[in-house]
C-alpha positions as CSV (number, residue, x, y, z in Angstrom):
1,M,149.9,73.9,152.5
2,K,149.3,74.2,148.8
3,S,150.5,70.6,148.2
4,K,148.0,69.3,150.7
5,R,145.2,71.2,149.0
6,L,146.4,69.9,145.6
7,I,146.4,66.3,146.9
8,F,143.0,66.8,148.4
9,R,141.6,68.1,145.2
10,L,143.2,65.3,143.2
11,F,141.7,62.7,145.6
12,L,138.3,64.4,145.3
13,L,138.4,64.3,141.5
14,I,139.4,60.6,141.5
15,A,136.6,59.8,143.9
16,I,134.0,61.7,141.9
17,A,135.2,59.9,138.7
18,A,134.9,56.5,140.4
19,V,131.4,57.2,141.6
20,V,130.3,58.4,138.2
21,E,131.8,55.3,136.5
22,W,130.2,53.0,139.0
23,F,126.8,54.7,138.5
24,V,127.0,54.5,134.7
25,Y,128.1,50.8,134.6
26,S,125.7,49.6,137.2
27,K,122.8,51.3,135.4
28,D,123.9,49.6,132.1
29,D,123.9,46.2,133.8
30,T,120.5,46.7,135.3
31,Q,119.1,47.7,131.9
32,T,120.7,44.7,130.2
33,N,119.3,42.3,132.8
34,V,115.8,43.8,132.4
35,A,116.1,43.5,128.7
36,V,117.1,39.8,128.9
37,E,114.3,39.1,131.4
38,Q,111.7,40.8,129.1
39,A,113.0,38.9,126.1
40,E,112.7,35.6,127.9
41,A,109.2,36.5,129.2
42,H,108.0,36.8,125.6
43,Q,109.2,33.3,124.8
44,E,107.0,30.3,125.3
45,A,107.6,28.4,128.5
46,P,108.8,24.8,128.2
47,T,106.4,22.0,128.9
48,L,106.9,18.4,129.9
49,K,104.7,15.3,129.6
50,V,106.1,12.0,130.9
51,A,104.9,8.6,129.8
52,H,106.2,5.7,131.8
53,S,106.0,1.9,132.1
54,L,107.5,-0.5,134.5
55,E,109.0,-3.7,133.1
56,Q,110.0,-5.8,136.0
57,D,112.6,-3.6,137.8
58,D,113.3,-1.2,134.9
59,L,111.4,2.1,134.4
60,Q,110.9,3.1,130.8
61,L,110.5,6.9,130.4
62,K,109.3,8.8,127.3
63,L,109.6,12.5,127.7
64,A,107.5,14.8,125.4
65,V,108.7,18.4,125.6
66,T,107.7,21.6,123.8
67,N,109.7,24.8,123.6
68,F,112.7,22.8,125.0
69,N,115.8,21.3,123.4
70,F,118.0,18.7,125.1
71,S,121.7,19.9,125.2
72,L,124.5,17.8,126.6
73,E,127.1,20.0,124.9
74,N,126.0,23.1,126.7
75,M,125.5,21.6,130.2
76,G,127.3,23.8,132.7
77,K,127.5,26.7,130.3
78,E,125.5,29.9,129.9
79,N,121.7,29.4,130.1
80,K,119.7,29.7,126.9
81,H,116.0,29.9,127.2
82,G,114.4,26.6,126.2
83,E,117.6,24.6,126.4
84,G,119.0,22.2,129.0
85,H,118.5,18.7,130.3
86,V,116.3,16.7,132.7
87,H,117.0,15.8,136.3
88,L,115.6,12.4,137.4
89,Y,114.9,11.8,141.1
90,L,114.1,8.5,142.8
91,D,112.6,9.0,146.3
92,G,113.8,12.6,146.4
93,K,117.4,11.8,145.5
94,K,118.8,13.0,142.2
95,I,120.0,9.9,140.4
96,A,120.5,10.9,136.7
97,K,120.7,13.7,134.2
98,V,118.8,12.9,131.0
99,F,119.8,14.4,127.6
100,E,117.2,12.7,125.3
101,P,113.5,12.0,125.1
102,S,113.8,8.3,126.0
103,Y,115.5,6.9,129.1
104,V,115.6,3.6,131.0
105,L,116.2,3.5,134.8
106,K,117.4,0.0,135.5
107,D,117.5,-2.2,138.5
108,I,115.1,-0.3,140.8
109,P,114.9,-1.9,144.3
110,S,111.7,-3.6,145.2
111,G,109.0,-1.5,146.9
112,K,107.1,1.7,146.4
113,H,109.0,4.7,145.0
114,E,108.3,8.3,144.1
115,I,109.8,9.4,140.7
116,T,110.2,13.1,139.8
117,V,111.2,14.3,136.3
118,E,112.3,17.9,136.1
119,L,113.4,20.2,133.3
120,A,116.7,22.0,134.1
121,H,118.6,24.9,132.6
122,N,122.2,24.4,131.4
123,N,123.5,25.5,134.8
124,H,121.2,22.9,136.5
125,E,118.7,25.4,137.9
126,S,115.1,24.2,137.6
127,Y,112.7,25.6,135.0
128,G,110.0,24.9,137.6
129,V,108.5,22.3,135.2
130,S,108.2,18.8,136.6
131,E,106.1,15.7,136.8
132,R,105.9,13.4,139.8
133,F,104.4,9.9,140.0
134,S,104.6,6.7,142.1
135,I,105.6,3.2,141.0
136,E,105.8,-0.1,142.8
137,V,108.4,-2.7,141.9
138,K,107.3,-6.2,142.9
139,P,109.9,-8.6,144.3
């Protein structure tokens, strides 16, 4: 009987230790996440201005950004505020990732098209900053 009580008490102590450890570590993670979110909130949001011209069936893009750095080497890695790349969409379909302020989209089919240029984090999530415009490629 004493061994059953001893085993029960040991199990109870282990369970209490596990709960305390979980509580301490989960609280630290929450505080860390809040601190990171607050630090990012104090940083300036990136902006994007797109200048474009159509030369026959080639679309020339000039991307003016503020509070943003293009980063090919960190694509797919940890997000850093104000760093990433651009996603380029043609008629709602992502067709390119852009890592510099100038880009040429070549050989666009004839017809009317909608272009979207969007700032993306290193992990490809959107910053929520984009420009959309229409073009028409003549046959």
